[in-house]
N, C-alpha and C positions, 0 to 999 in steps of 0.2 A: 504493500499500500504506500503510495507517495505521500509526501507531506501535505500536498493539496488535498489528496483524497482523505487523509486522516483528519484534516481540519474540517472538511465537509461532513465527514462522518460524525465528528464530535458535535458540530452545529446541529446536525439532524437529531442526535441523541438528546441534546438540550431542549429542543423544541418538540420532541415527541410527547404528545399529551398522555399517551398510555391508554389503558382501558379501565373500565369500571366507572363508578360515580366520580371519583377524583379526576380521572381523565376527561370525563365529560364536562365537569366544572371548569377545568383548565381550557378545554376547547372553546366553550361558550364565552368564557372571559376574554380569550383572544379574539374571538369573532366580534364581540361587542366593541373591543378596542379598535379592531380594524375598521369597523363601520363608522366609528366615531372619527377616526383619522380621515376616512374617505368622505366625510360629511354626508353620511347616509343615516339619518335619524330613524327611518322606519326599520332598516336592517338592524340598527343598534337596539331598538326597542324589542324587536322580535327575539334577538339573542338574549337580552336581559330577561324577557318573560320566560323563555325556556330555561335560563339559568335559575331563576327563582323557583321553578318547579323542581329542578334537580336538587337544589339546596333544601327545599322544604321536605322532599323525600328523604334526604340525608339528615333530617332533624337539626337543621341549622336555621331556625326560624327568623332570627334577627337579620341575618344576611339575606335570606329569601325575601323578607319584607322590604329591605332596601332595594333589592333588584326589581320587585314588582312596582314599588313606588316610582323608581326612575323610569321604568318602562311606561307606566301610565302617563307620566309627565311628557315623555317624548311623543307618545301617540296623541296626547292632547294638543301639543304644539303643532303636530302635523295635521290636526283637524280630523283624525280618525276616531270618531266617538265610540264606535262599536268595539274597536280594539282596546281603547282606553277603558271602556267598561269591563271587558274581560280581565284586564290587568288589575283593575280595582277590586273586582270580585275575588281574584286570587289573593290580593292583599288582605281583603276582609277575612278570608278563610285562615290564612297563616297567622294573622293577628289574633283571631279568636282561639286558635290552637295554642298560642303563647299566653292566653288569658289576658290579652290587651284589648279588652272588650270595647272600650270607648273608641279606640282607633278603628276597630273593626266596624263599629256602627257608622262612623264617618265614610269609610271606604264603601260599605255596601249601599248606604244611602245614595252616594254619588253614582255608583254603578247603575242602581235602579233608575235614577234620573236619566242617564245616558241611554240605557236600553229603551226606555219609554220614548225618548226623543228620536231614536232610530226606528221606532215602530216594531221593536223586538219583544213581543209579549212573553214569550218563553224565557228569554234571557232576564226580563224584568221579574218574572215569577221566581226564578232561581235566586236572583239577588235579594228580593224581598224575603224569601225563605231564610237566606243566610242572615239578613238583618234581624229576623225574629229570634234566631239562636243567639246572636250577639247581644241583643237587648236582654234576653233572659239571663245570659251570663253576667250582664252588668247589673242584674237585680231589678230591671225595669219591666216587671212582669206584665203590667197592664198594656204597655206599649208593645210588648212581645206578642201578646194574644192578638192585638189589632193587626200587627204585621203578618202573623200567620193566617189570619182570616183574609187579608188582602192577597196574600200569596195563593191561597186556596182559590180564590176568585179568578186570579190570573191564570193559574194552571187549568181551571175549568174552561176559561175562554180559549186557551190554547189547545184544548182537547187532550190534555195530559191527566188522565184519571188517577194514575199512580201518584204523580206529583201532588195532585189535590188531596189524595188520601194521606199522604205523608204530612202535608201541611195541617190538615184537620187533626191528625193524631198528635202532632206537636202542640197544637193549640189546646187540645183537650188536656194534655199533661200540664201545661202552664196554668190553665184554669183550675185544675184539680190542686195544684200546689197552693193556689190562692184560696182554696176551699170554696170555689165557685162551682159546686158540683153539678147543679142543674144545667149550666151552660156547658160544662165539661161533658156531660152525658150526650148532649146534642152533637158536639164535635166528634166524640168517639163513635157515636152511632153512624154518622155520615161516613167516617173513615172506614168502619167495618163493612158498610154497604159497598163502598167503592172497591175495597179489596176483594169482596165476595164476587162482584161482577167481573173483576179482572182475573178471578180464578187463583188468587194467591192465598192459599189456605193458612200457611204459617203466619203471614202478616195479619190476616183477619183474626187469627187466634190471639196474636199479641194484643191487638186493640180490644178484643172481647174480654181479655183478662183485666185490662185497665178499666174498661166500661163497667165490668162487674164491680170493681172496687168503688168506682164513683156511684153506681147505683146503690150499693150498700151504705155508703156515707149519706145518701139521700133517704135512707130508711126503706128501700125496696129490696128486701132480702131475697125474695123468691126470684126476682129478675136477676139479681146478682148471682145467685146459684146457677140459674139457667145459663148465664153467659160463661161462667167458669166451666160448667160441664161441656158446653158446646166447644170452648176452646180446647179442652182436653181431647175431645173426639177429633178435632181438626189436626191437632198435633199428632195424634196416633195415626191418623190416615196419611199423614206426610212422613211418617217414620221418624218422628223426633221425640224420643223418649224423655229427654230432659225438659222439653217444652210441656209435654203431657204432665210430667211430675210437677212442674211449677203450677199448672192450672189446677191440678188436684189439691195442691197445698192451698191455693186461693180458695177453692171450694170448701176445704176443711176449715179454713180461717173463718169464712162466713158462718159456717154451721156452728162453730164454737162461739161466735159472737151472738148467735141466736139461741144459745143454751142447748143446742142439740148435740150434747157431748157424745152420746153413744154412737153417733154416725161418723165422728171425726176419725177414730183409729183406723177404720178400713181404708179410707182415702189416704191417710198419712202413711200407712204401711205400704200401700201400693206406690206411692210417690217415692219412698225410700228405696223400694226394689227397682224402680225405673231409673233413679239416679245411679244406683249401683250398676245397672245394666249399661248406662251411658259412660261409666268410668269417672263419675263426678263425686269424689268422697265428701267434698265440702257440702254439696247439695244433699247427699244422703244424710249427712250429719244434721243439717237443718230439718230434714223430714223426720228424722228420729227424735229430734227435740220436740217437734210439734206432737209426734205420737206419744212421747213420754208425758208431756203436759196433759194431753187428753186422758191418758190412762190414770194419771194422778187424780184428775178431777172426777173420774168414775170409780175411785177407790181401789184401783188395781195397782197398788204401790210397788209391789215386787217386780212386776212386768215393767213398769215405768222406769224403775232404777236400772234394770238391765239395759234398756234402749238408751237411756241417757248416758250411761257409762260407755257404751259403744260410740255414741255421738262425740263424747269428749276425745276418745281414742282416735276417731277419724279426723277430727280437727287437728289433733296433734300430728297425725301422719301427713296431713296436707299443709303443714306449716302455718297454721292459723291460730296464733296464741290467743287472740281476742275471742275467737269463736270457742276455743278449748275452755277458756275461763268461764264464758257464759254457760257452757254445757256443764262444767263442773259445779257451778252454782246450782243449776237445776237438779243435777244428780244429788247434791247435798240436800236439797229440799225433799227429794224423794226418800232419801235415807231417814230424814227427820219423820216423814210420814210413817215410816216403819218402826219408829222408836229407837233407831240406831244413831243416837245423838253425837256420841264420840266420833264415830266414822264420818258423820255429816260435817262436824267441825273441821276435821282434817281436809275434806274436799273443799270446804269454804276457804280454808287457809291457803290451799294450792291456787284456788281461783284468784284470791286477793293478790298473790305474788305475780301471777300472769297479768292481771289487770294493771298492776303497778308497772311491769315491764312494758306494757302497751300504752302507757301514759293515760290511763282511763281512771281518774280519781273517783268518779262516781261509782264505777264498778268495783273498785278496790274498797271503797268505804262500805258499800252495800254488802260485799262478801265478808268483810270483817265483822260487821254488825250481825249478819246471819250466823257466822261462826260463833260469836259471843253468845248469842241467844241459844244456840244449840248446846254449848257447854253449860249454860245456865240450866237448861232443861235436863242436862245429865247430872246435875247436882255438883258440878265442878265450878263452883262460884268464883274462886280466885283466878282460875285460868280464864274464865269468862271475861272477867274485868280486864285481864291483860290484852285481850283482843279488842275490847270496846274503847279503851283509852286511845290507841292509835286510830281507830275508826273515826272517833270525834275529831282528832287532829287533821285527818285527811279531808273530812268534810268541811272543817273550818277553813283550811287553806283554799279549798275549791269554792268557798262561799255557797255551799249547799246547805242552807238552813234547815230544810226539811229533814235531810239525812242526819244532821248534827242533832236536831231535836229528838229524833228517834233514838239515837245512841244514848243521850242523857236520860230519856225515859227508861231505857233498859237498865242503865247504870243505877238509876234511882231505885228500881225494883230489887236489884241485886244487893245494893248497899242496905236497903231496908231489911232484906232477908238475913243479912249478916249483922244486923243491929248497929250499923254505922249511920246513926240517925243524922248527924250533922252533914255527912257527905251526901246522904239521900236527900236531905232538904235542899242542899245547894244543886244537886242534879236536877231534881224536879223543877226547881225554880228556873234554872237555866233552860230546861226544855220548854217550860211555859212561855218564857220570854222570846225564845226563838220562834215558837209557833205564833205568838202575838205578832212579832215583826213580819212573819211570812203571811199573815192574813189567814191563819188556820185556827179558827175558834174551837173546832172539835178537838184538835190536838192539844190546844192550850187547856181545855177543860179536863182532858185526860190526865195531863201532867199535874194540874191543880188537884185532882182527885187523889193522885198519888201523894202529893204533898199533905193533904188533909189526913190521909191515913197514917203517915209517918208522925205528924204532929200529934195525932190522937194516941198513937202507941207510945210517944214520949211523955204522955200524961197531961197534955194540955186539955183543959176543959173544952167542950163543944163550942161554947160562946166565944172563948178566946181563939179557937181555931177559925171560926167564921170571921172574927174581927181581924185577925192576922191576914187571912187571904184577901179579905175586902180591902185592907189598907195596902196590900201588896200589889193588887191588880193595876192600879193606875200608873205604877212605876215600871211595869214590864216593858222592856224594850229589847233590843238585839242582845241577847245573852242574859237579860234579867238583872235584877239588882245584886250587888255584891256587899257583903258585910264590910263596914267601914267605908263605903263608897258615897256616903251622904244620903243614902236612901233610908227611910224610916225602918227600924228593925224591932217590931213589937215582940219578936220572939225573946228578946232579952228581958222583957218585962215579966215573963211568966216561967222562964227556964233558966237554969244555971248556965254559966259560960261553958262552952264546949271544951272538952279536953283533947289533947293530941292535935296533930297538924290539920286533921280533916281533909276532905276532898279538895277544898279550895286551895289548900297549901301544897297539893301535889300536882295539880293540873292547871296550867295557865288558862285563863278565860278571856274571851274576846270583850273588849270594852264596847259599850253601847254607844 
């Protein structure tokens, strides 16, 4: 090879874009640059639009958005409104994928305007459909529902029944999220009809499931069940066992909500078998959890425990710690039904650890509370309190007043049983204060009843008990009054000073 040949070879290697996505990105970048140097804006815009698509497929959304935006500007400068609309539509899509919804709304809105100006109804329908998605992502649900309705009308005018169905389906979902169920039912029903005419059974089944949920929310239980059953049939006919399983679980859920517990296990068991057939361990676990819950409600605790234990194992196998934690909590509940309180507490403890790892403080606190209550029922009162103290702290940090109130209610009961009257008084007062702050008069009264019982056992006369509780009530706030905190303390008038550190000395309380 001569020196000249070698130089030419090296230059060729340097400019070889190669193959695959990176090679295509390199080629299109060079093409855009070449067109720019040649003063060919239309060519540059086309290369940039293609480059944006490759970058988007390669999950490089910021670069893709820049390419689409530049392409749209070049098309606009060249007076090619239709091409500009296409680039803006692509920009709207990639912006939405990157959760930059406000930018997506702007791009889709302009694209729709350009399509309308060009007399392209189908293009306008697609752009407005995208606009509906972007608006929903931006939390502008009412505007989103309007956009989907407009999109459905445009698809209808363009003779695109499937597009119209998809728009009505999305509209129904947005309306259901806003609890506008009556309007949601209308949108879903239209979508289901269009899919049925188009012969798309699985799509019709998808919509029927959602239609059933909306109907149930509207109080039309039988219609809801009919839709879920029809969806299951359509999925079965299409050979989609996972879809059939979901529809059967939807049917079981409606039946459970209507108090028809005896009919739930058959559908839930069938759903679990179908998920197993489809190789979906997570779905199978969900079905087994519903089955276990139904069996518990019908007094078949031993069967329920077996299915719930299997559900937890399946969630573990599929790498779903949050699902495993929830299943373990339910399994613990089933063990409590059987009087196996110690075993139940162990499962609640495992669940709490998993919830903590998953960053779910409400789940963690609830599992610890359940474990503490189970130990209390087992007569292991000291151990019970060691689970309840951290439960209270978890709920306090998460600002879950209802959960914290329940923990202090349980603590009050345990402390009363162990004759730690001062601690029990503090716990019941704390629970009442949290319920008061949370607007829960029933819970507040339950805590005050516990307080009355402790005061009576301490030897306070009935009239003094009534006077104390009556004087305490106006001062209940977040956490309730604390001794020494400036709140009237009529207890001191009728009882000797408490001995020992008391509960208040061992556990920090939140200031009101």
